[in-house]
mmCIF file of the N, C-alpha and C atoms, coordinates in Angstrom:
data_MODEL
# 
_entry.id   MODEL 
# 
loop_
_atom_site.group_PDB 
_atom_site.id 
_atom_site.type_symbol 
_atom_site.label_atom_id 
_atom_site.label_alt_id 
_atom_site.label_comp_id 
_atom_site.label_asym_id 
_atom_site.label_entity_id 
_atom_site.label_seq_id 
_atom_site.pdbx_PDB_ins_code 
_atom_site.Cartn_x 
_atom_site.Cartn_y 
_atom_site.Cartn_z 
_atom_site.occupancy 
_atom_site.B_iso_or_equiv 
_atom_site.pdbx_formal_charge 
_atom_site.auth_seq_id 
_atom_site.auth_comp_id 
_atom_site.auth_asym_id 
_atom_site.auth_atom_id 
_atom_site.pdbx_PDB_model_num 
ATOM 1   N N  . UNK A 1 1  ? 11.547  1.824   11.085  1.00 0.00 ? 1  UNK A N  1 
ATOM 2   C CA . UNK A 1 1  ? 10.828  2.856   11.260  1.00 0.00 ? 1  UNK A CA 1 
ATOM 3   C C  . UNK A 1 1  ? 11.157  3.608   12.506  1.00 0.00 ? 1  UNK A C  1 
ATOM 4   N N  . UNK A 1 2  ? 11.502  2.653   13.387  1.00 0.00 ? 2  UNK A N  1 
ATOM 5   C CA . UNK A 1 2  ? 11.678  3.217   14.877  1.00 0.00 ? 2  UNK A CA 1 
ATOM 6   C C  . UNK A 1 2  ? 12.310  3.922   14.914  1.00 0.00 ? 2  UNK A C  1 
ATOM 7   N N  . UNK A 1 3  ? 13.578  3.797   14.049  1.00 0.00 ? 3  UNK A N  1 
ATOM 8   C CA . UNK A 1 3  ? 15.140  4.746   14.035  1.00 0.00 ? 3  UNK A CA 1 
ATOM 9   C C  . UNK A 1 3  ? 14.786  6.166   13.051  1.00 0.00 ? 3  UNK A C  1 
ATOM 10  N N  . UNK A 1 4  ? 13.579  5.616   12.378  1.00 0.00 ? 4  UNK A N  1 
ATOM 11  C CA . UNK A 1 4  ? 13.312  7.203   11.499  1.00 0.00 ? 4  UNK A CA 1 
ATOM 12  C C  . UNK A 1 4  ? 11.987  7.180   11.200  1.00 0.00 ? 4  UNK A C  1 
ATOM 13  N N  . UNK A 1 5  ? 11.111  7.710   12.321  1.00 0.00 ? 5  UNK A N  1 
ATOM 14  C CA . UNK A 1 5  ? 9.502   7.767   12.709  1.00 0.00 ? 5  UNK A CA 1 
ATOM 15  C C  . UNK A 1 5  ? 9.029   8.669   11.252  1.00 0.00 ? 5  UNK A C  1 
ATOM 16  N N  . UNK A 1 6  ? 9.923   9.252   10.278  1.00 0.00 ? 6  UNK A N  1 
ATOM 17  C CA . UNK A 1 6  ? 9.461   9.878   9.374   1.00 0.00 ? 6  UNK A CA 1 
ATOM 18  C C  . UNK A 1 6  ? 8.871   9.028   7.978   1.00 0.00 ? 6  UNK A C  1 
ATOM 19  N N  . UNK A 1 7  ? 10.056  8.053   8.357   1.00 0.00 ? 7  UNK A N  1 
ATOM 20  C CA . UNK A 1 7  ? 9.844   6.857   7.033   1.00 0.00 ? 7  UNK A CA 1 
ATOM 21  C C  . UNK A 1 7  ? 8.682   6.689   6.396   1.00 0.00 ? 7  UNK A C  1 
ATOM 22  N N  . UNK A 1 8  ? 8.767   6.542   5.223   1.00 0.00 ? 8  UNK A N  1 
ATOM 23  C CA . UNK A 1 8  ? 7.463   5.481   4.260   1.00 0.00 ? 8  UNK A CA 1 
ATOM 24  C C  . UNK A 1 8  ? 7.758   4.410   3.881   1.00 0.00 ? 8  UNK A C  1 
ATOM 25  N N  . UNK A 1 9  ? 7.022   3.347   3.785   1.00 0.00 ? 9  UNK A N  1 
ATOM 26  C CA . UNK A 1 9  ? 6.938   2.306   3.008   1.00 0.00 ? 9  UNK A CA 1 
ATOM 27  C C  . UNK A 1 9  ? 6.027   2.643   2.107   1.00 0.00 ? 9  UNK A C  1 
ATOM 28  N N  . UNK A 1 10 ? 6.344   2.123   0.975   1.00 0.00 ? 10 UNK A N  1 
ATOM 29  C CA . UNK A 1 10 ? 5.401   1.962   -0.478  1.00 0.00 ? 10 UNK A CA 1 
ATOM 30  C C  . UNK A 1 10 ? 5.449   0.994   -0.958  1.00 0.00 ? 10 UNK A C  1 
ATOM 31  N N  . UNK A 1 11 ? 4.392   0.290   -0.707  1.00 0.00 ? 11 UNK A N  1 
ATOM 32  C CA . UNK A 1 11 ? 4.617   -1.021  -1.667  1.00 0.00 ? 11 UNK A CA 1 
ATOM 33  C C  . UNK A 1 11 ? 3.209   -1.481  -2.362  1.00 0.00 ? 11 UNK A C  1 
ATOM 34  N N  . UNK A 1 12 ? 3.561   -2.645  -3.680  1.00 0.00 ? 12 UNK A N  1 
ATOM 35  C CA . UNK A 1 12 ? 2.088   -2.802  -3.970  1.00 0.00 ? 12 UNK A CA 1 
ATOM 36  C C  . UNK A 1 12 ? 1.882   -4.139  -3.648  1.00 0.00 ? 12 UNK A C  1 
ATOM 37  N N  . UNK A 1 13 ? 0.684   -4.488  -4.242  1.00 0.00 ? 13 UNK A N  1 
ATOM 38  C CA . UNK A 1 13 ? 0.352   -5.750  -3.858  1.00 0.00 ? 13 UNK A CA 1 
ATOM 39  C C  . UNK A 1 13 ? -0.793  -6.552  -4.921  1.00 0.00 ? 13 UNK A C  1 
ATOM 40  N N  . UNK A 1 14 ? -0.754  -7.588  -5.058  1.00 0.00 ? 14 UNK A N  1 
ATOM 41  C CA . UNK A 1 14 ? -1.553  -8.404  -5.726  1.00 0.00 ? 14 UNK A CA 1 
ATOM 42  C C  . UNK A 1 14 ? -3.084  -8.696  -4.995  1.00 0.00 ? 14 UNK A C  1 
ATOM 43  N N  . UNK A 1 15 ? -4.436  -8.281  -5.477  1.00 0.00 ? 15 UNK A N  1 
ATOM 44  C CA . UNK A 1 15 ? -5.650  -8.674  -4.161  1.00 0.00 ? 15 UNK A CA 1 
ATOM 45  C C  . UNK A 1 15 ? -5.908  -9.496  -4.835  1.00 0.00 ? 15 UNK A C  1 
ATOM 46  N N  . UNK A 1 16 ? -5.875  -10.869 -3.994  1.00 0.00 ? 16 UNK A N  1 
ATOM 47  C CA . UNK A 1 16 ? -6.278  -11.952 -4.120  1.00 0.00 ? 16 UNK A CA 1 
ATOM 48  C C  . UNK A 1 16 ? -7.365  -12.789 -3.035  1.00 0.00 ? 16 UNK A C  1 
ATOM 49  N N  . UNK A 1 17 ? -7.627  -11.992 -2.194  1.00 0.00 ? 17 UNK A N  1 
ATOM 50  C CA . UNK A 1 17 ? -8.739  -12.410 -0.985  1.00 0.00 ? 17 UNK A CA 1 
ATOM 51  C C  . UNK A 1 17 ? -9.517  -11.264 -0.672  1.00 0.00 ? 17 UNK A C  1 
ATOM 52  N N  . UNK A 1 18 ? -10.755 -10.983 -0.832  1.00 0.00 ? 18 UNK A N  1 
ATOM 53  C CA . UNK A 1 18 ? -11.178 -9.628  0.335   1.00 0.00 ? 18 UNK A CA 1 
ATOM 54  C C  . UNK A 1 18 ? -11.223 -10.220 1.393   1.00 0.00 ? 18 UNK A C  1 
ATOM 55  N N  . UNK A 1 19 ? -11.213 -11.461 1.924   1.00 0.00 ? 19 UNK A N  1 
ATOM 56  C CA . UNK A 1 19 ? -11.197 -11.726 2.999   1.00 0.00 ? 19 UNK A CA 1 
ATOM 57  C C  . UNK A 1 19 ? -10.150 -11.911 4.099   1.00 0.00 ? 19 UNK A C  1 
ATOM 58  N N  . UNK A 1 20 ? -8.889  -11.080 3.265   1.00 0.00 ? 20 UNK A N  1 
ATOM 59  C CA . UNK A 1 20 ? -7.555  -11.071 4.213   1.00 0.00 ? 20 UNK A CA 1 
ATOM 60  C C  . UNK A 1 20 ? -7.509  -9.616  4.335   1.00 0.00 ? 20 UNK A C  1 
ATOM 61  N N  . UNK A 1 21 ? -6.640  -9.190  5.197   1.00 0.00 ? 21 UNK A N  1 
ATOM 62  C CA . UNK A 1 21 ? -6.812  -7.854  5.166   1.00 0.00 ? 21 UNK A CA 1 
ATOM 63  C C  . UNK A 1 21 ? -5.072  -7.890  6.284   1.00 0.00 ? 21 UNK A C  1 
ATOM 64  N N  . UNK A 1 22 ? -4.461  -6.712  6.239   1.00 0.00 ? 22 UNK A N  1 
ATOM 65  C CA . UNK A 1 22 ? -3.510  -6.805  6.921   1.00 0.00 ? 22 UNK A CA 1 
ATOM 66  C C  . UNK A 1 22 ? -3.738  -5.510  8.397   1.00 0.00 ? 22 UNK A C  1 
ATOM 67  N N  . UNK A 1 23 ? -5.233  -5.194  8.545   1.00 0.00 ? 23 UNK A N  1 
ATOM 68  C CA . UNK A 1 23 ? -4.974  -4.612  9.169   1.00 0.00 ? 23 UNK A CA 1 
ATOM 69  C C  . UNK A 1 23 ? -4.976  -4.526  10.489  1.00 0.00 ? 23 UNK A C  1 
ATOM 70  N N  . UNK A 1 24 ? -5.158  -5.688  11.384  1.00 0.00 ? 24 UNK A N  1 
ATOM 71  C CA . UNK A 1 24 ? -4.880  -6.293  12.994  1.00 0.00 ? 24 UNK A CA 1 
ATOM 72  C C  . UNK A 1 24 ? -3.439  -6.024  12.796  1.00 0.00 ? 24 UNK A C  1 
ATOM 73  N N  . UNK A 1 25 ? -2.526  -6.678  11.821  1.00 0.00 ? 25 UNK A N  1 
ATOM 74  C CA . UNK A 1 25 ? -1.117  -5.907  12.080  1.00 0.00 ? 25 UNK A CA 1 
ATOM 75  C C  . UNK A 1 25 ? -0.668  -4.693  12.244  1.00 0.00 ? 25 UNK A C  1 
ATOM 76  N N  . UNK A 1 26 ? -0.952  -3.916  11.358  1.00 0.00 ? 26 UNK A N  1 
ATOM 77  C CA . UNK A 1 26 ? -1.211  -2.484  11.343  1.00 0.00 ? 26 UNK A CA 1 
ATOM 78  C C  . UNK A 1 26 ? -1.328  -2.015  12.601  1.00 0.00 ? 26 UNK A C  1 
ATOM 79  N N  . UNK A 1 27 ? -2.281  -2.434  13.465  1.00 0.00 ? 27 UNK A N  1 
ATOM 80  C CA . UNK A 1 27 ? -2.713  -1.968  14.718  1.00 0.00 ? 27 UNK A CA 1 
ATOM 81  C C  . UNK A 1 27 ? -1.711  -2.559  15.441  1.00 0.00 ? 27 UNK A C  1 
ATOM 82  N N  . UNK A 1 28 ? -1.006  -3.561  15.363  1.00 0.00 ? 28 UNK A N  1 
ATOM 83  C CA . UNK A 1 28 ? -0.170  -4.410  16.406  1.00 0.00 ? 28 UNK A CA 1 
ATOM 84  C C  . UNK A 1 28 ? 1.080   -3.536  16.786  1.00 0.00 ? 28 UNK A C  1 
ATOM 85  N N  . UNK A 1 29 ? 1.521   -3.173  15.393  1.00 0.00 ? 29 UNK A N  1 
ATOM 86  C CA . UNK A 1 29 ? 3.043   -2.557  14.958  1.00 0.00 ? 29 UNK A CA 1 
ATOM 87  C C  . UNK A 1 29 ? 2.450   -0.893  14.923  1.00 0.00 ? 29 UNK A C  1 
ATOM 88  N N  . UNK A 1 30 ? 1.475   -0.427  15.458  1.00 0.00 ? 30 UNK A N  1 
ATOM 89  C CA . UNK A 1 30 ? 1.270   1.132   15.531  1.00 0.00 ? 30 UNK A CA 1 
ATOM 90  C C  . UNK A 1 30 ? 1.854   1.532   14.331  1.00 0.00 ? 30 UNK A C  1 
ATOM 91  N N  . UNK A 1 31 ? 1.082   1.183   13.104  1.00 0.00 ? 31 UNK A N  1 
ATOM 92  C CA . UNK A 1 31 ? 1.460   1.568   11.780  1.00 0.00 ? 31 UNK A CA 1 
ATOM 93  C C  . UNK A 1 31 ? 0.269   2.309   11.207  1.00 0.00 ? 31 UNK A C  1 
ATOM 94  N N  . UNK A 1 32 ? 0.162   2.877   10.079  1.00 0.00 ? 32 UNK A N  1 
ATOM 95  C CA . UNK A 1 32 ? -0.728  3.515   9.607   1.00 0.00 ? 32 UNK A CA 1 
ATOM 96  C C  . UNK A 1 32 ? -0.643  3.270   7.923   1.00 0.00 ? 32 UNK A C  1 
ATOM 97  N N  . UNK A 1 33 ? -1.672  2.993   7.107   1.00 0.00 ? 33 UNK A N  1 
ATOM 98  C CA . UNK A 1 33 ? -1.620  2.547   6.001   1.00 0.00 ? 33 UNK A CA 1 
ATOM 99  C C  . UNK A 1 33 ? -2.650  3.579   4.869   1.00 0.00 ? 33 UNK A C  1 
ATOM 100 N N  . UNK A 1 34 ? -1.926  4.128   3.849   1.00 0.00 ? 34 UNK A N  1 
ATOM 101 C CA . UNK A 1 34 ? -3.171  4.957   3.332   1.00 0.00 ? 34 UNK A CA 1 
ATOM 102 C C  . UNK A 1 34 ? -3.155  3.869   1.491   1.00 0.00 ? 34 UNK A C  1 
ATOM 103 N N  . UNK A 1 35 ? -4.081  3.946   1.254   1.00 0.00 ? 35 UNK A N  1 
ATOM 104 C CA . UNK A 1 35 ? -4.107  3.889   -0.216  1.00 0.00 ? 35 UNK A CA 1 
ATOM 105 C C  . UNK A 1 35 ? -3.796  4.982   -1.216  1.00 0.00 ? 35 UNK A C  1 
ATOM 106 N N  . UNK A 1 36 ? -2.915  4.290   -2.212  1.00 0.00 ? 36 UNK A N  1 
ATOM 107 C CA . UNK A 1 36 ? -2.934  5.219   -3.237  1.00 0.00 ? 36 UNK A CA 1 
ATOM 108 C C  . UNK A 1 36 ? -3.219  4.492   -4.625  1.00 0.00 ? 36 UNK A C  1 
ATOM 109 N N  . UNK A 1 37 ? -4.068  5.960   -5.860  1.00 0.00 ? 37 UNK A N  1 
ATOM 110 C CA . UNK A 1 37 ? -4.346  5.565   -6.757  1.00 0.00 ? 37 UNK A CA 1 
ATOM 111 C C  . UNK A 1 37 ? -3.441  5.115   -7.736  1.00 0.00 ? 37 UNK A C  1 
ATOM 112 N N  . UNK A 1 38 ? -3.779  4.247   -8.502  1.00 0.00 ? 38 UNK A N  1 
ATOM 113 C CA . UNK A 1 38 ? -3.022  3.723   -9.256  1.00 0.00 ? 38 UNK A CA 1 
ATOM 114 C C  . UNK A 1 38 ? -3.181  5.237   -10.432 1.00 0.00 ? 38 UNK A C  1 
ATOM 115 N N  . UNK A 1 39 ? -4.084  5.150   -10.701 1.00 0.00 ? 39 UNK A N  1 
ATOM 116 C CA . UNK A 1 39 ? -4.337  6.315   -11.972 1.00 0.00 ? 39 UNK A CA 1 
ATOM 117 C C  . UNK A 1 39 ? -3.749  7.898   -11.969 1.00 0.00 ? 39 UNK A C  1 
ATOM 118 N N  . UNK A 1 40 ? -3.448  7.833   -10.337 1.00 0.00 ? 40 UNK A N  1 
ATOM 119 C CA . UNK A 1 40 ? -2.126  9.191   -10.103 1.00 0.00 ? 40 UNK A CA 1 
ATOM 120 C C  . UNK A 1 40 ? -0.860  9.176   -11.050 1.00 0.00 ? 40 UNK A C  1 
ATOM 121 N N  . UNK A 1 41 ? -0.298  7.450   -11.026 1.00 0.00 ? 41 UNK A N  1 
ATOM 122 C CA . UNK A 1 41 ? 0.627   7.462   -12.126 1.00 0.00 ? 41 UNK A CA 1 
ATOM 123 C C  . UNK A 1 41 ? 0.685   6.853   -13.176 1.00 0.00 ? 41 UNK A C  1 
ATOM 124 N N  . UNK A 1 42 ? -0.738  7.045   -13.723 1.00 0.00 ? 42 UNK A N  1 
ATOM 125 C CA . UNK A 1 42 ? -0.693  6.314   -14.954 1.00 0.00 ? 42 UNK A CA 1 
ATOM 126 C C  . UNK A 1 42 ? -0.758  4.626   -15.087 1.00 0.00 ? 42 UNK A C  1 
ATOM 127 N N  . UNK A 1 43 ? -1.069  4.151   -13.755 1.00 0.00 ? 43 UNK A N  1 
ATOM 128 C CA . UNK A 1 43 ? -0.281  3.073   -14.235 1.00 0.00 ? 43 UNK A CA 1 
ATOM 129 C C  . UNK A 1 43 ? -1.710  2.021   -13.855 1.00 0.00 ? 43 UNK A C  1 
ATOM 130 N N  . UNK A 1 44 ? -2.620  2.304   -14.150 1.00 0.00 ? 44 UNK A N  1 
ATOM 131 C CA . UNK A 1 44 ? -3.783  1.645   -13.990 1.00 0.00 ? 44 UNK A CA 1 
ATOM 132 C C  . UNK A 1 44 ? -4.385  0.779   -15.096 1.00 0.00 ? 44 UNK A C  1 
ATOM 133 N N  . UNK A 1 45 ? -3.675  0.865   -16.241 1.00 0.00 ? 45 UNK A N  1 
ATOM 134 C CA . UNK A 1 45 ? -4.027  0.203   -17.230 1.00 0.00 ? 45 UNK A CA 1 
ATOM 135 C C  . UNK A 1 45 ? -3.679  -1.692  -17.507 1.00 0.00 ? 45 UNK A C  1 
ATOM 136 N N  . UNK A 1 46 ? -4.113  -2.270  -18.574 1.00 0.00 ? 46 UNK A N  1 
ATOM 137 C CA . UNK A 1 46 ? -3.599  -3.594  -18.560 1.00 0.00 ? 46 UNK A CA 1 
ATOM 138 C C  . UNK A 1 46 ? -2.629  -4.120  -18.850 1.00 0.00 ? 46 UNK A C  1 
ATOM 139 N N  . UNK A 1 47 ? -1.711  -2.972  -19.491 1.00 0.00 ? 47 UNK A N  1 
ATOM 140 C CA . UNK A 1 47 ? -0.099  -3.427  -19.510 1.00 0.00 ? 47 UNK A CA 1 
ATOM 141 C C  . UNK A 1 47 ? 1.069   -2.019  -18.827 1.00 0.00 ? 47 UNK A C  1 
ATOM 142 N N  . UNK A 1 48 ? 1.766   -2.222  -18.451 1.00 0.00 ? 48 UNK A N  1 
ATOM 143 C CA . UNK A 1 48 ? 2.899   -1.365  -18.248 1.00 0.00 ? 48 UNK A CA 1 
ATOM 144 C C  . UNK A 1 48 ? 4.099   -1.550  -18.485 1.00 0.00 ? 48 UNK A C  1 
ATOM 145 N N  . UNK A 1 49 ? 4.704   -0.827  -18.865 1.00 0.00 ? 49 UNK A N  1 
ATOM 146 C CA . UNK A 1 49 ? 6.247   -0.511  -19.550 1.00 0.00 ? 49 UNK A CA 1 
ATOM 147 C C  . UNK A 1 49 ? 5.982   -1.278  -20.458 1.00 0.00 ? 49 UNK A C  1 
ATOM 148 N N  . UNK A 1 50 ? 5.558   -1.304  -21.257 1.00 0.00 ? 50 UNK A N  1 
ATOM 149 C CA . UNK A 1 50 ? 5.391   -2.746  -22.259 1.00 0.00 ? 50 UNK A CA 1 
ATOM 150 C C  . UNK A 1 50 ? 5.348   -4.036  -22.315 1.00 0.00 ? 50 UNK A C  1 
ATOM 151 N N  . UNK A 1 51 ? 4.807   -4.373  -20.912 1.00 0.00 ? 51 UNK A N  1 
ATOM 152 C CA . UNK A 1 51 ? 4.771   -5.668  -20.473 1.00 0.00 ? 51 UNK A CA 1 
ATOM 153 C C  . UNK A 1 51 ? 3.233   -5.922  -20.274 1.00 0.00 ? 51 UNK A C  1 
ATOM 154 N N  . UNK A 1 52 ? 2.828   -6.863  -20.105 1.00 0.00 ? 52 UNK A N  1 
ATOM 155 C CA . UNK A 1 52 ? 1.400   -7.306  -20.282 1.00 0.00 ? 52 UNK A CA 1 
ATOM 156 C C  . UNK A 1 52 ? 0.975   -7.353  -18.330 1.00 0.00 ? 52 UNK A C  1 
ATOM 157 N N  . UNK A 1 53 ? 1.593   -7.215  -17.990 1.00 0.00 ? 53 UNK A N  1 
ATOM 158 C CA . UNK A 1 53 ? 1.353   -6.772  -16.290 1.00 0.00 ? 53 UNK A CA 1 
ATOM 159 C C  . UNK A 1 53 ? 0.609   -5.260  -15.963 1.00 0.00 ? 53 UNK A C  1 
ATOM 160 N N  . UNK A 1 54 ? -0.336  -5.599  -15.247 1.00 0.00 ? 54 UNK A N  1 
ATOM 161 C CA . UNK A 1 54 ? -0.993  -6.578  -14.308 1.00 0.00 ? 54 UNK A CA 1 
ATOM 162 C C  . UNK A 1 54 ? -2.068  -7.152  -14.854 1.00 0.00 ? 54 UNK A C  1 
ATOM 163 N N  . UNK A 1 55 ? -2.245  -7.201  -15.933 1.00 0.00 ? 55 UNK A N  1 
ATOM 164 C CA . UNK A 1 55 ? -3.216  -7.985  -17.119 1.00 0.00 ? 55 UNK A CA 1 
ATOM 165 C C  . UNK A 1 55 ? -4.728  -7.702  -16.198 1.00 0.00 ? 55 UNK A C  1 
ATOM 166 N N  . UNK A 1 56 ? -4.844  -8.631  -16.201 1.00 0.00 ? 56 UNK A N  1 
ATOM 167 C CA . UNK A 1 56 ? -6.209  -8.961  -15.613 1.00 0.00 ? 56 UNK A CA 1 
ATOM 168 C C  . UNK A 1 56 ? -6.082  -8.767  -13.690 1.00 0.00 ? 56 UNK A C  1 
ATOM 169 N N  . UNK A 1 57 ? -5.288  -8.695  -12.945 1.00 0.00 ? 57 UNK A N  1 
ATOM 170 C CA . UNK A 1 57 ? -4.991  -8.906  -12.077 1.00 0.00 ? 57 UNK A CA 1 
ATOM 171 C C  . UNK A 1 57 ? -5.191  -7.308  -11.328 1.00 0.00 ? 57 UNK A C  1 
ATOM 172 N N  . UNK A 1 58 ? -5.646  -7.743  -9.954  1.00 0.00 ? 58 UNK A N  1 
ATOM 173 C CA . UNK A 1 58 ? -6.117  -6.186  -8.893  1.00 0.00 ? 58 UNK A CA 1 
ATOM 174 C C  . UNK A 1 58 ? -5.002  -5.953  -8.520  1.00 0.00 ? 58 UNK A C  1 
ATOM 175 N N  . UNK A 1 59 ? -4.125  -4.577  -8.561  1.00 0.00 ? 59 UNK A N  1 
ATOM 176 C CA . UNK A 1 59 ? -2.919  -4.200  -8.148  1.00 0.00 ? 59 UNK A CA 1 
ATOM 177 C C  . UNK A 1 59 ? -3.115  -3.185  -7.038  1.00 0.00 ? 59 UNK A C  1 
ATOM 178 N N  . UNK A 1 60 ? -3.231  -3.208  -5.904  1.00 0.00 ? 60 UNK A N  1 
ATOM 179 C CA . UNK A 1 60 ? -3.481  -1.861  -5.254  1.00 0.00 ? 60 UNK A CA 1 
ATOM 180 C C  . UNK A 1 60 ? -1.833  -1.251  -4.393  1.00 0.00 ? 60 UNK A C  1 
ATOM 181 N N  . UNK A 1 61 ? -1.908  -0.310  -4.215  1.00 0.00 ? 61 UNK A N  1 
ATOM 182 C CA . UNK A 1 61 ? -0.696  0.521   -3.888  1.00 0.00 ? 61 UNK A CA 1 
ATOM 183 C C  . UNK A 1 61 ? -1.185  1.177   -2.322  1.00 0.00 ? 61 UNK A C  1 
ATOM 184 N N  . UNK A 1 62 ? 0.275   1.153   -1.795  1.00 0.00 ? 62 UNK A N  1 
ATOM 185 C CA . UNK A 1 62 ? -0.424  1.505   -0.107  1.00 0.00 ? 62 UNK A CA 1 
ATOM 186 C C  . UNK A 1 62 ? 0.979   2.401   0.593   1.00 0.00 ? 62 UNK A C  1 
ATOM 187 N N  . UNK A 1 63 ? 0.791   3.319   1.225   1.00 0.00 ? 63 UNK A N  1 
ATOM 188 C CA . UNK A 1 63 ? 2.015   4.015   2.215   1.00 0.00 ? 63 UNK A CA 1 
ATOM 189 C C  . UNK A 1 63 ? 1.687   3.549   3.298   1.00 0.00 ? 63 UNK A C  1 
ATOM 190 N N  . UNK A 1 64 ? 2.713   2.915   3.857   1.00 0.00 ? 64 UNK A N  1 
ATOM 191 C CA . UNK A 1 64 ? 2.738   2.266   5.583   1.00 0.00 ? 64 UNK A CA 1 
ATOM 192 C C  . UNK A 1 64 ? 3.347   3.422   6.082   1.00 0.00 ? 64 UNK A C  1 
ATOM 193 N N  . UNK A 1 65 ? 3.257   4.022   7.420   1.00 0.00 ? 65 UNK A N  1 
ATOM 194 C CA . UNK A 1 65 ? 4.013   4.889   8.185   1.00 0.00 ? 65 UNK A CA 1 
ATOM 195 C C  . UNK A 1 65 ? 3.897   4.588   9.340   1.00 0.00 ? 65 UNK A C  1 
ATOM 196 N N  . UNK A 1 66 ? 4.955   4.868   10.881  1.00 0.00 ? 66 UNK A N  1 
ATOM 197 C CA . UNK A 1 66 ? 4.653   4.821   12.004  1.00 0.00 ? 66 UNK A CA 1 
ATOM 198 C C  . UNK A 1 66 ? 3.224   5.486   12.552  1.00 0.00 ? 66 UNK A C  1 
ATOM 199 N N  . UNK A 1 67 ? 2.478   5.509   13.448  1.00 0.00 ? 67 UNK A N  1 
ATOM 200 C CA . UNK A 1 67 ? 1.871   5.964   14.020  1.00 0.00 ? 67 UNK A CA 1 
ATOM 201 C C  . UNK A 1 67 ? 2.041   7.061   14.940  1.00 0.00 ? 67 UNK A C  1 
ATOM 202 N N  . UNK A 1 68 ? 1.686   8.102   14.737  1.00 0.00 ? 68 UNK A N  1 
ATOM 203 C CA . UNK A 1 68 ? 2.057   9.585   16.056  1.00 0.00 ? 68 UNK A CA 1 
ATOM 204 C C  . UNK A 1 68 ? 1.514   9.228   17.027  1.00 0.00 ? 68 UNK A C  1 
ATOM 205 N N  . UNK A 1 69 ? 1.763   10.272  17.945  1.00 0.00 ? 69 UNK A N  1 
ATOM 206 C CA . UNK A 1 69 ? 0.860   10.024  19.306  1.00 0.00 ? 69 UNK A CA 1 
ATOM 207 C C  . UNK A 1 69 ? -0.559  10.256  19.288  1.00 0.00 ? 69 UNK A C  1 
ATOM 208 N N  . UNK A 1 70 ? -0.644  11.476  18.057  1.00 0.00 ? 70 UNK A N  1 
ATOM 209 C CA . UNK A 1 70 ? -2.254  11.793  18.011  1.00 0.00 ? 70 UNK A CA 1 
ATOM 210 C C  . UNK A 1 70 ? -3.130  10.444  17.316  1.00 0.00 ? 70 UNK A C  1 
ATOM 211 N N  . UNK A 1 71 ? -2.257  9.443   16.724  1.00 0.00 ? 71 UNK A N  1 
ATOM 212 C CA . UNK A 1 71 ? -2.928  8.523   15.826  1.00 0.00 ? 71 UNK A CA 1 
ATOM 213 C C  . UNK A 1 71 ? -3.069  8.793   14.529  1.00 0.00 ? 71 UNK A C  1 
ATOM 214 N N  . UNK A 1 72 ? -2.608  9.874   14.051  1.00 0.00 ? 72 UNK A N  1 
ATOM 215 C CA . UNK A 1 72 ? -2.686  9.763   12.658  1.00 0.00 ? 72 UNK A CA 1 
ATOM 216 C C  . UNK A 1 72 ? -1.158  10.422  11.943  1.00 0.00 ? 72 UNK A C  1 
ATOM 217 N N  . UNK A 1 73 ? -1.106  9.524   10.441  1.00 0.00 ? 73 UNK A N  1 
ATOM 218 C CA . UNK A 1 73 ? 0.033   10.133  10.143  1.00 0.00 ? 73 UNK A CA 1 
ATOM 219 C C  . UNK A 1 73 ? 1.387   9.645   10.717  1.00 0.00 ? 73 UNK A C  1 
# 
């Protein structure tokens, strides 16, 4: 992201603990994070692509970008 400030890192993760957050790491590395609603991709059901995933697991999606000088996006 340092070499390409316009880069975006899209990732998903399983929500396991409400007590854990990457917020401090994002701040330390001067990154922003935007949550993506899975229903935008029709990916909010109990099964995806004919598999049993994600099942009853809570899956979140986010886009991480480098923070700009103004502090936004």
